[in-house]
ZARO-648989 format. One record per residue (C-alpha): chain; x, y, z; residue in one letter; residue number from 1. Coordinates in nm, 4 decimals. Example, Ala and Ser with C-alpha at 12.3 -4.5 7.8 and 13.67 -1.06 7.14 Angstrom:
# residues 2
+----+----------+----------+----------+----+-----+
| ch |       px |       py |       pz | aa |   i |
+----+----------+----------+----------+----+-----+
|  A |   1.2300 |  -0.4500 |   0.7800 |  A |   1 |
|  A |   1.3670 |  -0.1060 |   0.7140 |  S |   2 |
+----+----------+----------+----------+----+-----+
# end
This chain:
# residues 183
+----+----------+----------+----------+----+-----+
| ch |       px |       py |       pz | aa |   i |
+----+----------+----------+----------+----+-----+
|  A |  -0.7423 |   1.7930 |  -0.4391 |  X |   1 |
|  A |  -0.5268 |   1.5944 |  -0.1938 |  X |   2 |
|  A |  -0.3242 |   1.4244 |  -0.4689 |  X |   3 |
|  A |  -0.0527 |   1.6829 |  -0.4001 |  X |   4 |
|  A |   0.0181 |   1.4816 |  -0.0831 |  X |   5 |
|  A |   0.1449 |   1.1822 |  -0.2824 |  X |   6 |
|  A |   0.5191 |   1.1530 |  -0.2135 |  X |   7 |
|  A |   0.5068 |   1.5068 |  -0.0714 |  X |   8 |
|  A |   0.7811 |   1.4632 |   0.1907 |  X |   9 |
|  A |   0.7313 |   1.6705 |   0.5066 |  X |  10 |
|  A |   0.3748 |   1.7958 |   0.5464 |  X |  11 |
|  A |   0.2596 |   2.0137 |   0.8351 |  X |  12 |
|  A |  -0.0519 |   1.8588 |   0.9898 |  X |  13 |
|  A |  -0.2218 |   2.1951 |   1.0475 |  X |  14 |
|  A |  -0.4967 |   2.4177 |   0.9150 |  X |  15 |
|  A |  -0.7842 |   2.2510 |   0.7356 |  X |  16 |
|  A |  -0.5718 |   1.9602 |   0.6047 |  X |  17 |
|  A |  -0.6702 |   1.7251 |   0.8913 |  X |  18 |
|  A |  -1.0402 |   1.7969 |   0.8291 |  X |  19 |
|  A |  -1.0066 |   1.7348 |   0.4541 |  X |  20 |
|  A |  -0.8237 |   1.4073 |   0.5102 |  X |  21 |
|  A |  -1.0637 |   1.2954 |   0.7845 |  X |  22 |
|  A |  -1.3637 |   1.3526 |   0.5573 |  X |  23 |
|  A |  -1.2177 |   1.1093 |   0.3038 |  X |  24 |
|  A |  -1.1165 |   0.8670 |   0.5795 |  X |  25 |
|  A |  -1.4771 |   0.8608 |   0.7049 |  X |  26 |
|  A |  -1.6053 |   0.7773 |   0.3543 |  X |  27 |
|  A |  -1.3340 |   0.5122 |   0.3110 |  X |  28 |
|  A |  -1.4356 |   0.3541 |   0.6422 |  X |  29 |
|  A |  -1.7921 |   0.3176 |   0.5131 |  X |  30 |
|  A |  -1.6628 |   0.1559 |   0.1911 |  X |  31 |
|  A |  -1.4411 |  -0.0813 |   0.3909 |  X |  32 |
|  A |  -1.7254 |  -0.1958 |   0.6158 |  X |  33 |
|  A |  -1.9378 |  -0.2721 |   0.3101 |  X |  34 |
|  A |  -1.6438 |  -0.4304 |   0.1194 |  X |  35 |
|  A |  -1.5459 |  -0.6603 |   0.4045 |  X |  36 |
|  A |  -1.9066 |  -0.7754 |   0.4510 |  X |  37 |
|  A |  -1.9986 |  -0.8063 |   0.0819 |  X |  38 |
|  A |  -2.0823 |  -1.1563 |  -0.0356 |  X |  39 |
|  A |  -2.0291 |  -1.1091 |  -0.4080 |  X |  40 |
|  A |  -1.7221 |  -1.0194 |  -0.6101 |  X |  41 |
|  A |  -1.9284 |  -0.7742 |  -0.8180 |  X |  42 |
|  A |  -2.0261 |  -0.5765 |  -0.5074 |  X |  43 |
|  A |  -1.6673 |  -0.5786 |  -0.3732 |  X |  44 |
|  A |  -1.5239 |  -0.4602 |  -0.7067 |  X |  45 |
|  A |  -1.7728 |  -0.1739 |  -0.7231 |  X |  46 |
|  A |  -1.6838 |  -0.0592 |  -0.3720 |  X |  47 |
|  A |  -1.3095 |  -0.0709 |  -0.4443 |  X |  48 |
|  A |  -1.3606 |   0.1301 |  -0.7631 |  X |  49 |
|  A |  -1.5418 |   0.3963 |  -0.5601 |  X |  50 |
|  A |  -1.2854 |   0.3924 |  -0.2787 |  X |  51 |
|  A |  -0.9808 |   0.4107 |  -0.5074 |  X |  52 |
|  A |  -1.1517 |   0.6492 |  -0.7489 |  X |  53 |
|  A |  -1.0242 |   0.4469 |  -1.0445 |  X |  54 |
|  A |  -1.1175 |   0.1510 |  -1.2586 |  X |  55 |
|  A |  -1.0169 |  -0.1869 |  -1.1156 |  X |  56 |
|  A |  -0.8814 |  -0.4306 |  -1.3751 |  X |  57 |
|  A |  -1.1023 |  -0.7409 |  -1.4137 |  X |  58 |
|  A |  -0.8098 |  -0.9711 |  -1.3325 |  X |  59 |
|  A |  -0.7087 |  -0.7778 |  -1.0183 |  X |  60 |
|  A |  -0.8268 |  -0.9350 |  -0.6935 |  X |  61 |
|  A |  -0.8394 |  -0.7886 |  -0.3426 |  X |  62 |
|  A |  -0.9401 |  -1.0531 |  -0.0892 |  X |  63 |
|  A |  -1.1317 |  -0.9450 |   0.2209 |  X |  64 |
|  A |  -1.0768 |  -0.8552 |   0.4884 |  X |  65 |
|  A |  -0.8823 |  -0.5540 |   0.3626 |  X |  66 |
|  A |  -0.7985 |  -0.2316 |   0.5427 |  X |  67 |
|  A |  -0.6584 |   0.1055 |   0.4461 |  X |  68 |
|  A |  -0.6411 |   0.4333 |   0.6312 |  X |  69 |
|  A |  -0.7124 |   0.6657 |   0.3365 |  X |  70 |
|  A |  -0.8034 |   0.4852 |   0.0120 |  X |  71 |
|  A |  -0.7812 |   0.7154 |  -0.2912 |  X |  72 |
|  A |  -0.4000 |   0.7012 |  -0.3095 |  X |  73 |
|  A |  -0.3890 |   0.3275 |  -0.3868 |  X |  74 |
|  A |  -0.3077 |   0.2530 |  -0.7503 |  X |  75 |
|  A |  -0.3376 |  -0.1077 |  -0.8717 |  X |  76 |
|  A |  -0.2205 |  -0.2453 |  -1.2045 |  X |  77 |
|  A |  -0.3527 |  -0.5397 |  -1.4024 |  X |  78 |
|  A |  -0.3695 |  -0.8950 |  -1.2699 |  X |  79 |
|  A |  -0.2667 |  -0.7947 |  -0.9156 |  X |  80 |
|  A |  -0.3503 |  -1.0341 |  -0.6327 |  X |  81 |
|  A |  -0.3832 |  -0.9015 |  -0.2771 |  X |  82 |
|  A |  -0.4412 |  -1.1759 |  -0.0241 |  X |  83 |
|  A |  -0.6512 |  -1.1419 |   0.2895 |  X |  84 |
|  A |  -0.5932 |  -0.9238 |   0.5925 |  X |  85 |
|  A |  -0.3640 |  -0.6657 |   0.4289 |  X |  86 |
|  A |  -0.3349 |  -0.3081 |   0.5550 |  X |  87 |
|  A |  -0.2220 |  -0.0143 |   0.3403 |  X |  88 |
|  A |  -0.1317 |   0.3285 |   0.4800 |  X |  89 |
|  A |  -0.1693 |   0.5134 |   0.1514 |  X |  90 |
|  A |  -0.1871 |   0.8911 |   0.2057 |  X |  91 |
|  A |   0.1665 |   0.9194 |   0.0601 |  X |  92 |
|  A |   0.0812 |   0.6838 |  -0.2280 |  X |  93 |
|  A |   0.0856 |   0.3063 |  -0.2757 |  X |  94 |
|  A |   0.1551 |   0.1808 |  -0.6286 |  X |  95 |
|  A |   0.1254 |  -0.1874 |  -0.7178 |  X |  96 |
|  A |   0.2116 |  -0.2693 |  -1.0780 |  X |  97 |
|  A |   0.0861 |  -0.5489 |  -1.3056 |  X |  98 |
|  A |   0.1129 |  -0.9134 |  -1.1995 |  X |  99 |
|  A |   0.2283 |  -0.8397 |  -0.8442 |  X | 100 |
|  A |   0.1368 |  -1.0804 |  -0.5636 |  X | 101 |
|  A |   0.0792 |  -0.9470 |  -0.2126 |  X | 102 |
|  A |   0.0739 |  -1.2090 |   0.0637 |  X | 103 |
|  A |  -0.1666 |  -1.2174 |   0.3573 |  X | 104 |
|  A |  -0.1196 |  -0.9662 |   0.6394 |  X | 105 |
|  A |   0.1145 |  -0.7494 |   0.4356 |  X | 106 |
|  A |   0.1464 |  -0.3853 |   0.5413 |  X | 107 |
|  A |   0.2446 |  -0.1164 |   0.2905 |  X | 108 |
|  A |   0.3149 |   0.2094 |   0.4728 |  X | 109 |
|  A |   0.3630 |   0.5449 |   0.2960 |  X | 110 |
|  A |   0.3354 |   0.7706 |   0.6021 |  X | 111 |
|  A |   0.5919 |   0.8432 |   0.8709 |  X | 112 |
|  A |   0.6388 |   1.1165 |   1.1290 |  X | 113 |
|  A |   0.9199 |   1.3565 |   1.2118 |  X | 114 |
|  A |   1.1665 |   1.2663 |   1.4855 |  X | 115 |
|  A |   1.1582 |   1.6110 |   1.6470 |  X | 116 |
|  A |   0.8987 |   1.5839 |   1.9302 |  X | 117 |
|  A |   0.7849 |   1.9441 |   1.8645 |  X | 118 |
|  A |   0.6825 |   1.8362 |   1.5114 |  X | 119 |
|  A |   0.5905 |   1.4718 |   1.5716 |  X | 120 |
|  A |   0.2320 |   1.5219 |   1.4475 |  X | 121 |
|  A |   0.3612 |   1.6442 |   1.1124 |  X | 122 |
|  A |   0.3736 |   1.3808 |   0.8394 |  X | 123 |
|  A |   0.6501 |   1.2524 |   0.6158 |  X | 124 |
|  A |   0.4824 |   1.1182 |   0.3003 |  X | 125 |
|  A |   0.6848 |   0.8861 |   0.0759 |  X | 126 |
|  A |   0.5282 |   0.6558 |  -0.1833 |  X | 127 |
|  A |   0.5674 |   0.2798 |  -0.1794 |  X | 128 |
|  A |   0.6175 |   0.1145 |  -0.5194 |  X | 129 |
|  A |   0.5713 |  -0.2555 |  -0.5863 |  X | 130 |
|  A |   0.7017 |  -0.3157 |  -0.9381 |  X | 131 |
|  A |   0.5694 |  -0.5542 |  -1.1996 |  X | 132 |
|  A |   0.5750 |  -0.9219 |  -1.1091 |  X | 133 |
|  A |   0.7025 |  -0.8723 |  -0.7530 |  X | 134 |
|  A |   0.5913 |  -1.1202 |  -0.4874 |  X | 135 |
|  A |   0.5603 |  -1.0238 |  -0.1215 |  X | 136 |
|  A |   0.5211 |  -1.3181 |   0.1149 |  X | 137 |
|  A |   0.2973 |  -1.3338 |   0.4193 |  X | 138 |
|  A |   0.3267 |  -1.0723 |   0.6934 |  X | 139 |
|  A |   0.5702 |  -0.8449 |   0.5065 |  X | 140 |
|  A |   0.6031 |  -0.4805 |   0.6114 |  X | 141 |
|  A |   0.7230 |  -0.2242 |   0.3558 |  X | 142 |
|  A |   0.8202 |   0.1134 |   0.5008 |  X | 143 |
|  A |   0.7733 |   0.4602 |   0.3451 |  X | 144 |
|  A |   0.9689 |   0.5443 |   0.0308 |  X | 145 |
|  A |   1.0642 |   0.1847 |  -0.0536 |  X | 146 |
|  A |   1.0501 |   0.0379 |  -0.4046 |  X | 147 |
|  A |   1.0315 |  -0.3390 |  -0.4513 |  X | 148 |
|  A |   1.1950 |  -0.4101 |  -0.7874 |  X | 149 |
|  A |   1.0495 |  -0.5948 |  -1.0822 |  X | 150 |
|  A |   1.0076 |  -0.9713 |  -1.0244 |  X | 151 |
|  A |   1.1678 |  -0.9477 |  -0.6780 |  X | 152 |
|  A |   1.0596 |  -1.1799 |  -0.3969 |  X | 153 |
|  A |   1.0258 |  -1.0631 |  -0.0369 |  X | 154 |
|  A |   1.0286 |  -1.3498 |   0.2143 |  X | 155 |
|  A |   0.7564 |  -1.3931 |   0.4729 |  X | 156 |
|  A |   0.7900 |  -1.1754 |   0.7804 |  X | 157 |
|  A |   1.0440 |  -0.9375 |   0.6261 |  X | 158 |
|  A |   1.0579 |  -0.5704 |   0.7194 |  X | 159 |
|  A |   1.1724 |  -0.3821 |   0.4107 |  X | 160 |
|  A |   1.3489 |  -0.0572 |   0.4986 |  X | 161 |
|  A |   1.5407 |   0.0012 |   0.1721 |  X | 162 |
|  A |   1.4774 |  -0.0458 |  -0.1989 |  X | 163 |
|  A |   1.4877 |  -0.4056 |  -0.3253 |  X | 164 |
|  A |   1.6687 |  -0.4600 |  -0.6568 |  X | 165 |
|  A |   1.4829 |  -0.6277 |  -0.9424 |  X | 166 |
|  A |   1.5134 |  -1.0059 |  -0.9682 |  X | 167 |
|  A |   1.6397 |  -1.0621 |  -0.6149 |  X | 168 |
|  A |   1.5164 |  -1.2556 |  -0.3132 |  X | 169 |
|  A |   1.5247 |  -1.0666 |   0.0172 |  X | 170 |
|  A |   1.4272 |  -1.1717 |   0.3680 |  X | 171 |
|  A |   1.4793 |  -1.0805 |   0.7314 |  X | 172 |
|  A |   1.4489 |  -0.7870 |   0.9676 |  X | 173 |
|  A |   1.5648 |  -0.5626 |   0.8171 |  X | 174 |
|  A |   1.5374 |  -0.7337 |   0.4776 |  X | 175 |
|  A |   1.8673 |  -0.8203 |   0.3096 |  X | 176 |
|  A |   1.9425 |  -0.9628 |  -0.0352 |  X | 177 |
|  A |   1.9842 |  -1.3408 |  -0.0206 |  X | 178 |
|  A |   2.0324 |  -1.4186 |  -0.3888 |  X | 179 |
|  A |   1.9550 |  -1.3239 |  -0.7477 |  X | 180 |
|  A |   1.6676 |  -1.4927 |  -0.9308 |  X | 181 |
|  A |   1.7882 |  -1.6903 |  -1.2324 |  X | 182 |
|  A |   1.5597 |  -1.6768 |  -1.5389 |  X | 183 |
+----+----------+----------+----------+----+-----+
# end
């Protein structure tokens, strides 16, 4: 199906691809409306399972409101916590491993566009990876192709443009390593 788009690099936004993607986007929008208005955790978990097309671990929590532009290319591990008001742009793939913490208003973006104005509508799809135990503070933005290393901490408001090494604290715009985490 459209899983070939995960981390696909440059993709021409032509032919029937836009229609295929837009069909899924329309379904995801219906799931999101129901998810964000649901009053029980059981109902929300069922909707996320349908939207992601995969089982959602019992200890994983996604707090409404939540938004995504595609849906099926979000992959969540065990015991993940996603705080309220997050937005994922997941056509290129968003992977969040076990025990990761995602702060409120975080944006994970796996889609970019080409610089050449003649091809600006084409997509550049690069997966975002949040490794096990990582913690992203409030209002963090992670750009396409970035990996946040295991047990790393990203300070509130950071814009992460490059990979973050494991066991480091980063902050700022663009995010820079501040120190190593001592165990």
